[in-house]
C-alpha positions as a Markdown table, in Angstrom:
| # | Residue | x | y | z |
|---|---|---|---|---|
| 1 | Met | 17.3 | 43.3 | 13.8 |
| 2 | Ser | 17.1 | 43.4 | 10.0 |
| 3 | Ala | 13.7 | 43.2 | 8.3 |
| 4 | Asp | 12.6 | 39.9 | 6.7 |
| 5 | Lys | 13.7 | 39.5 | 3.1 |
| 6 | Ile | 10.8 | 39.6 | 0.7 |
| 7 | Ile | 11.0 | 37.4 | -2.4 |
| 8 | Asn | 8.9 | 36.8 | -5.5 |
| 9 | Leu | 8.4 | 33.3 | -6.9 |
| 10 | Thr | 6.9 | 31.5 | -9.9 |
| 11 | Leu | 4.9 | 28.5 | -8.8 |
| 12 | Lys | 4.0 | 25.6 | -11.1 |
| 13 | Val | 1.3 | 23.8 | -9.2 |
| 14 | Trp | -0.5 | 20.5 | -10.1 |
| 15 | Arg | -4.2 | 21.2 | -10.4 |
| 16 | Gln | -6.7 | 18.4 | -10.7 |
| 17 | Lys | -10.4 | 18.8 | -10.0 |
| 18 | Gly | -11.1 | 15.3 | -8.9 |
| 19 | Pro | -9.9 | 11.7 | -8.9 |
| 20 | Asn | -11.1 | 11.0 | -12.4 |
| 21 | Ala | -10.3 | 14.3 | -13.9 |
| 22 | Glu | -7.2 | 15.1 | -16.0 |
| 23 | Gly | -4.6 | 17.2 | -14.2 |
| 24 | Lys | -2.0 | 19.6 | -15.3 |
| 25 | Leu | 0.6 | 22.1 | -14.0 |
| 26 | Glu | -0.7 | 25.7 | -13.8 |
| 27 | Thr | 1.5 | 28.7 | -13.2 |
| 28 | Tyr | 1.0 | 31.3 | -10.5 |
| 29 | Glu | 3.0 | 34.3 | -9.3 |
| 30 | Ala | 3.8 | 34.3 | -5.6 |
| 31 | Lys | 4.6 | 38.0 | -4.8 |
| 32 | Gly | 5.7 | 39.7 | -1.6 |
| 33 | Ile | 6.6 | 36.4 | 0.2 |
| 34 | Ser | 8.5 | 36.8 | 3.5 |
| 35 | Gln | 11.3 | 34.3 | 3.9 |
| 36 | Ser | 10.1 | 33.8 | 7.5 |
| 37 | Met | 6.9 | 32.2 | 6.2 |
| 38 | Ser | 6.5 | 28.5 | 6.2 |
| 39 | Phe | 5.8 | 26.8 | 2.8 |
| 40 | Leu | 2.1 | 26.3 | 3.7 |
| 41 | Glu | 1.8 | 30.0 | 4.7 |
| 42 | Met | 3.1 | 30.9 | 1.3 |
| 43 | Ile | 0.4 | 28.7 | -0.3 |
| 44 | Asp | -2.2 | 30.4 | 2.0 |
| 45 | Thr | -1.0 | 33.8 | 0.6 |
| 46 | Val | -1.3 | 32.6 | -3.0 |
| 47 | Asn | -4.8 | 31.2 | -2.2 |
| 48 | Asp | -5.9 | 34.5 | -0.7 |
| 49 | Glu | -5.1 | 36.2 | -4.0 |
| 50 | Leu | -6.9 | 33.4 | -6.0 |
| 51 | Val | -10.0 | 33.8 | -3.9 |
| 52 | Lys | -10.0 | 37.5 | -4.3 |
| 53 | Ala | -9.8 | 37.0 | -8.1 |
| 54 | Gly | -12.8 | 34.6 | -7.9 |
| 55 | Lys | -10.7 | 31.5 | -8.7 |
| 56 | Asp | -10.5 | 28.1 | -7.1 |
| 57 | Pro | -7.8 | 28.0 | -4.4 |
| 58 | Ile | -5.1 | 25.3 | -4.4 |
| 59 | Ala | -6.3 | 22.3 | -2.3 |
| 60 | Phe | -3.7 | 20.8 | 0.0 |
| 61 | Asp | -3.6 | 18.7 | 3.2 |
| 62 | His | -2.6 | 20.1 | 6.6 |
| 63 | Asp | -3.6 | 20.1 | 10.2 |
| 64 | Cys | -1.2 | 20.7 | 13.1 |
| 65 | Arg | 1.4 | 22.6 | 11.1 |
| 66 | Glu | 3.9 | 21.5 | 13.8 |
| 67 | Gly | 5.4 | 18.5 | 12.0 |
| 68 | Ile | 3.8 | 15.8 | 14.1 |
| 69 | Cys | 0.4 | 14.9 | 12.5 |
| 70 | Gly | 1.6 | 13.6 | 9.1 |
| 71 | Met | -1.2 | 15.3 | 7.1 |
| 72 | Cys | 0.9 | 17.7 | 5.0 |
| 73 | Gly | 3.0 | 16.6 | 2.1 |
| 74 | Ala | 3.8 | 17.5 | -1.5 |
| 75 | Val | 6.7 | 17.0 | -3.9 |
| 76 | Val | 8.6 | 20.3 | -4.2 |
| 77 | Asn | 11.0 | 20.5 | -7.1 |
| 78 | Gly | 11.2 | 16.7 | -7.2 |
| 79 | Gln | 11.8 | 16.3 | -3.5 |
| 80 | Ala | 9.2 | 15.0 | -1.0 |
| 81 | His | 8.6 | 17.7 | 1.6 |
| 82 | Gly | 11.0 | 19.9 | -0.2 |
| 83 | Pro | 14.7 | 20.7 | 0.0 |
| 84 | Asp | 15.2 | 20.7 | 3.8 |
| 85 | Gly | 16.1 | 17.3 | 5.3 |
| 86 | Gly | 14.3 | 15.9 | 8.3 |
| 87 | Thr | 11.5 | 18.4 | 7.9 |
| 88 | Thr | 7.8 | 18.2 | 7.0 |
| 89 | Leu | 6.3 | 20.5 | 4.4 |
| 90 | Cys | 4.6 | 22.6 | 7.1 |
| 91 | Gln | 8.0 | 23.3 | 8.7 |
| 92 | Leu | 9.8 | 24.1 | 5.5 |
| 93 | His | 10.6 | 27.8 | 5.5 |
| 94 | Met | 10.8 | 30.1 | 2.5 |
| 95 | Arg | 14.4 | 31.0 | 3.5 |
| 96 | Lys | 15.3 | 27.9 | 1.6 |
| 97 | Phe | 14.3 | 29.7 | -1.6 |
| 98 | Asn | 15.6 | 32.7 | -3.4 |
| 99 | Asp | 14.0 | 35.6 | -5.2 |
| 100 | Gly | 13.0 | 34.7 | -8.7 |
| 101 | Asp | 13.0 | 30.9 | -8.1 |
| 102 | Ser | 10.7 | 28.7 | -10.0 |
| 103 | Val | 9.0 | 26.1 | -7.7 |
| 104 | Val | 7.2 | 23.0 | -9.0 |
| 105 | Ile | 4.7 | 21.6 | -6.5 |
| 106 | Glu | 3.1 | 18.2 | -7.1 |
| 107 | Pro | 1.1 | 15.6 | -5.1 |
| 108 | Trp | 2.5 | 12.3 | -3.9 |
| 109 | Arg | 2.7 | 10.0 | -6.9 |
| 110 | Ser | 1.5 | 6.4 | -6.2 |
| 111 | Arg | -1.3 | 4.1 | -7.4 |
| 112 | Ala | -2.0 | 3.5 | -3.7 |
| 113 | Phe | -2.4 | 7.2 | -3.1 |
| 114 | Pro | -5.0 | 8.4 | -5.6 |
| 115 | Val | -5.3 | 12.1 | -6.0 |
| 116 | Ile | -8.5 | 13.5 | -4.5 |
| 117 | Lys | -7.9 | 17.1 | -5.6 |
| 118 | Asp | -4.8 | 19.2 | -6.5 |
| 119 | Leu | -2.2 | 18.3 | -3.9 |
| 120 | Val | -4.6 | 16.2 | -1.7 |
| 121 | Val | -4.2 | 12.4 | -2.0 |
| 122 | Asp | -6.1 | 9.6 | -0.4 |
| 123 | Arg | -3.8 | 7.9 | 2.1 |
| 124 | Ser | -6.4 | 5.6 | 3.7 |
| 125 | Ser | -4.4 | 2.7 | 2.4 |
| 126 | Phe | -2.0 | 3.4 | 5.3 |
| 127 | Asp | -5.0 | 3.2 | 7.7 |
| 128 | Arg | -5.9 | -0.2 | 6.3 |
| 129 | Ile | -2.4 | -1.5 | 6.8 |
| 130 | Ile | -2.5 | -0.3 | 10.4 |
| 131 | Ala | -5.9 | -1.9 | 10.9 |
| 132 | Ser | -4.5 | -5.2 | 9.7 |
| 133 | Gly | -2.0 | -5.6 | 12.5 |
| 134 | Gly | -0.5 | -2.3 | 13.8 |
| 135 | Phe | -1.7 | -2.8 | 17.3 |
| 136 | Val | -1.5 | -5.0 | 20.4 |
| 137 | Ser | -4.7 | -6.9 | 21.1 |
| 138 | Val | -3.6 | -9.4 | 23.7 |
| 139 | Asn | -4.3 | -8.7 | 27.4 |
| 140 | Thr | -1.1 | -7.2 | 28.8 |
| 141 | Gly | -2.7 | -6.5 | 32.2 |
| 142 | Gly | -2.9 | -3.1 | 34.0 |
| 143 | Thr | -0.4 | -0.3 | 33.7 |
| 144 | Pro | 2.9 | -1.7 | 35.2 |
| 145 | Asp | 5.1 | 0.3 | 37.6 |
| 146 | Ala | 8.0 | 2.1 | 36.0 |
| 147 | Asn | 10.8 | -0.2 | 35.0 |
| 148 | Ala | 8.7 | -3.3 | 36.1 |
| 149 | Leu | 9.3 | -4.8 | 32.6 |
| 150 | Pro | 13.1 | -4.7 | 32.1 |
| 151 | Ile | 13.8 | -3.9 | 28.4 |
| 152 | Pro | 17.3 | -3.4 | 27.1 |
| 153 | Lys | 18.0 | 0.3 | 26.6 |
| 154 | His | 19.1 | -0.3 | 23.0 |
| 155 | Asp | 15.8 | -2.1 | 22.1 |
| 156 | Ala | 13.7 | 0.6 | 23.8 |
| 157 | Glu | 15.5 | 3.4 | 21.9 |
| 158 | Leu | 15.1 | 1.6 | 18.6 |
| 159 | Ser | 11.4 | 1.0 | 19.3 |
| 160 | Met | 10.9 | 4.7 | 20.1 |
| 161 | Asp | 12.8 | 5.8 | 17.0 |
| 162 | Ala | 10.5 | 3.6 | 14.8 |
| 163 | Ala | 7.4 | 4.9 | 16.6 |
| 164 | Ala | 8.3 | 8.4 | 15.5 |
| 165 | Cys | 6.9 | 7.6 | 12.1 |
| 166 | Ile | 4.0 | 10.0 | 11.4 |
| 167 | Gly | 2.7 | 8.1 | 8.3 |
| 168 | Cys | 2.9 | 11.1 | 6.0 |
| 169 | Gly | 3.8 | 8.9 | 3.0 |
| 170 | Ala | 6.9 | 10.7 | 1.9 |
| 171 | Cys | 8.7 | 7.4 | 1.7 |
| 172 | Val | 6.2 | 6.2 | -0.8 |
| 173 | Ala | 6.4 | 9.4 | -2.9 |
| 174 | Ala | 10.2 | 9.3 | -3.0 |
| 175 | Cys | 10.5 | 5.7 | -3.9 |
| 176 | Pro | 10.7 | 4.9 | -7.6 |
| 177 | Asn | 8.7 | 1.8 | -6.9 |
| 178 | Ala | 6.2 | 3.6 | -4.6 |
| 179 | Ser | 7.0 | 1.1 | -1.9 |
| 180 | Ala | 5.6 | 1.4 | 1.6 |
| 181 | Met | 8.2 | -0.8 | 3.2 |
| 182 | Leu | 9.7 | 1.9 | 5.4 |
| 183 | Phe | 6.3 | 2.8 | 6.8 |
| 184 | Val | 5.3 | -0.8 | 7.4 |
| 185 | Ser | 8.7 | -1.7 | 8.9 |
| 186 | Ala | 8.5 | 1.2 | 11.3 |
| 187 | Lys | 5.1 | 0.1 | 12.6 |
| 188 | Val | 6.3 | -3.5 | 12.9 |
| 189 | Thr | 9.5 | -2.6 | 14.6 |
| 190 | Gln | 7.9 | -0.4 | 17.3 |
| 191 | Phe | 6.1 | -3.5 | 18.6 |
| 192 | Ala | 8.5 | -6.3 | 17.7 |
| 193 | Leu | 11.2 | -5.1 | 20.1 |
| 194 | Leu | 8.9 | -4.8 | 23.1 |
| 195 | Pro | 7.5 | -7.7 | 25.2 |
| 196 | Gln | 3.9 | -6.6 | 24.7 |
| 197 | Gly | 4.3 | -6.9 | 20.9 |
| 198 | Lys | 6.1 | -10.2 | 20.7 |
| 199 | Val | 3.0 | -12.4 | 21.2 |
| 200 | Glu | 1.5 | -11.3 | 17.9 |
| 201 | Ala | 4.7 | -10.6 | 16.1 |
| 202 | Gly | 4.4 | -13.2 | 13.4 |
| 203 | Glu | 0.7 | -12.6 | 12.7 |
| 204 | Arg | 1.4 | -8.8 | 12.6 |
| 205 | Ala | 4.2 | -9.0 | 10.1 |
| 206 | Arg | 2.3 | -11.4 | 7.8 |
| 207 | Asn | -1.0 | -9.4 | 7.9 |
| 208 | Met | 0.6 | -6.0 | 7.4 |
| 209 | Val | 2.8 | -7.1 | 4.5 |
| 210 | Thr | -0.2 | -8.9 | 2.8 |
| 211 | Thr | -2.3 | -5.8 | 3.1 |
| 212 | Met | 0.5 | -3.6 | 1.8 |
| 213 | Asp | 0.7 | -5.8 | -1.3 |
| 214 | Glu | -3.1 | -5.8 | -1.7 |
| 215 | Glu | -3.1 | -2.0 | -1.6 |
| 216 | Gly | -0.9 | -1.8 | -4.7 |
| 217 | Phe | 2.4 | -0.6 | -3.2 |
| 218 | Gly | 5.6 | -1.5 | -5.1 |
| 219 | Asn | 8.5 | -3.7 | -3.9 |
| 220 | Cys | 11.6 | -2.4 | -2.1 |
| 221 | Thr | 14.8 | -2.5 | -4.1 |
| 222 | Asn | 17.0 | -0.8 | -1.4 |
| 223 | Ile | 17.5 | 2.5 | -3.2 |
| 224 | Gly | 17.3 | 4.4 | 0.0 |
| 225 | Glu | 15.2 | 7.4 | -1.1 |
| 226 | Cys | 12.7 | 6.6 | 1.6 |
| 227 | Glu | 15.1 | 7.2 | 4.4 |
| 228 | Ala | 16.5 | 10.3 | 2.7 |
| 229 | Ser | 13.1 | 11.9 | 2.4 |
| 230 | Cys | 11.6 | 10.8 | 5.7 |
| 231 | Pro | 10.9 | 13.9 | 7.9 |
| 232 | Lys | 11.5 | 11.8 | 11.0 |
| 233 | Glu | 14.6 | 10.1 | 9.6 |
| 234 | Ile | 13.3 | 6.6 | 10.1 |
| 235 | Ser | 16.2 | 4.2 | 9.5 |
| 236 | Leu | 16.4 | 1.8 | 6.5 |
| 237 | Thr | 17.5 | -0.9 | 9.0 |
| 238 | Asn | 13.9 | -1.3 | 10.0 |
| 239 | Ile | 13.2 | -2.8 | 6.6 |
| 240 | Ala | 15.7 | -5.5 | 7.3 |
| 241 | Arg | 13.9 | -6.2 | 10.6 |
| 242 | Leu | 10.6 | -6.4 | 8.9 |
| 243 | Asn | 12.0 | -8.9 | 6.4 |
| 244 | Arg | 13.3 | -11.1 | 9.3 |
| 245 | Glu | 10.0 | -10.9 | 11.2 |
| 246 | Phe | 8.1 | -11.9 | 8.0 |
| 247 | Met | 10.5 | -14.8 | 7.2 |
| 248 | Lys | 10.3 | -16.1 | 10.8 |
| 249 | Ala | 6.5 | -16.0 | 10.7 |
| 250 | Thr | 6.4 | -17.7 | 7.3 |
| 251 | Phe | 8.8 | -20.5 | 8.1 |
| 252 | Cys | 7.4 | -21.1 | 11.6 |
| 253 | Ser | 3.9 | -21.5 | 10.3 |
| 254 | Ser | 4.8 | -23.8 | 7.4 |
């Protein structure tokens, strides 16, 4: 088996000391990087050198590093989560880059995602959207036996596909309008298609859309960048379902 290819990169990283501080791109040399490394491991390597030199390491969000928690995220050369489709930043490998490449790394850009430090942004606006309606509060009884609630296979699959959303915020970062419609539509869809979620369907859609607007996210203009950048490949068709659920709720209550 051949040895891992080692590459050297020039990084241009957004550095910002705090929410109210001015930020700028700073240049670092990433040397001796194995192409088998993940992108976050590459940043770890650069941070090790910065710490040795007595400098402040690059701050970035991460947790599971398995692509399921939604914590990691940055814009790499203009693409949310980087150049590999259907992949979170933590699962992006350095084999996607070549020796001598220049890599620009920036945080999510959205008024609703203020920068905390460097590449770390405050995504608590997503938490407030979920708290406004992304749950089932009605009494649905005890745990039913398997297949006791007959659900069409197509609906069950669509619900599960929507539930795969990890709330990373890539859809917002990729959208020119910084819209959160893909995120909200996925959370509405995963309940709207199931019997347990239908009771509060109208209230859920109204409350989550209202909170989304209050948080300062932009409007959807069907550009499609959200779907293209989503690491879980959440479908744009969920936005159409959200619009239908919201309109039904609005007209039925008026």
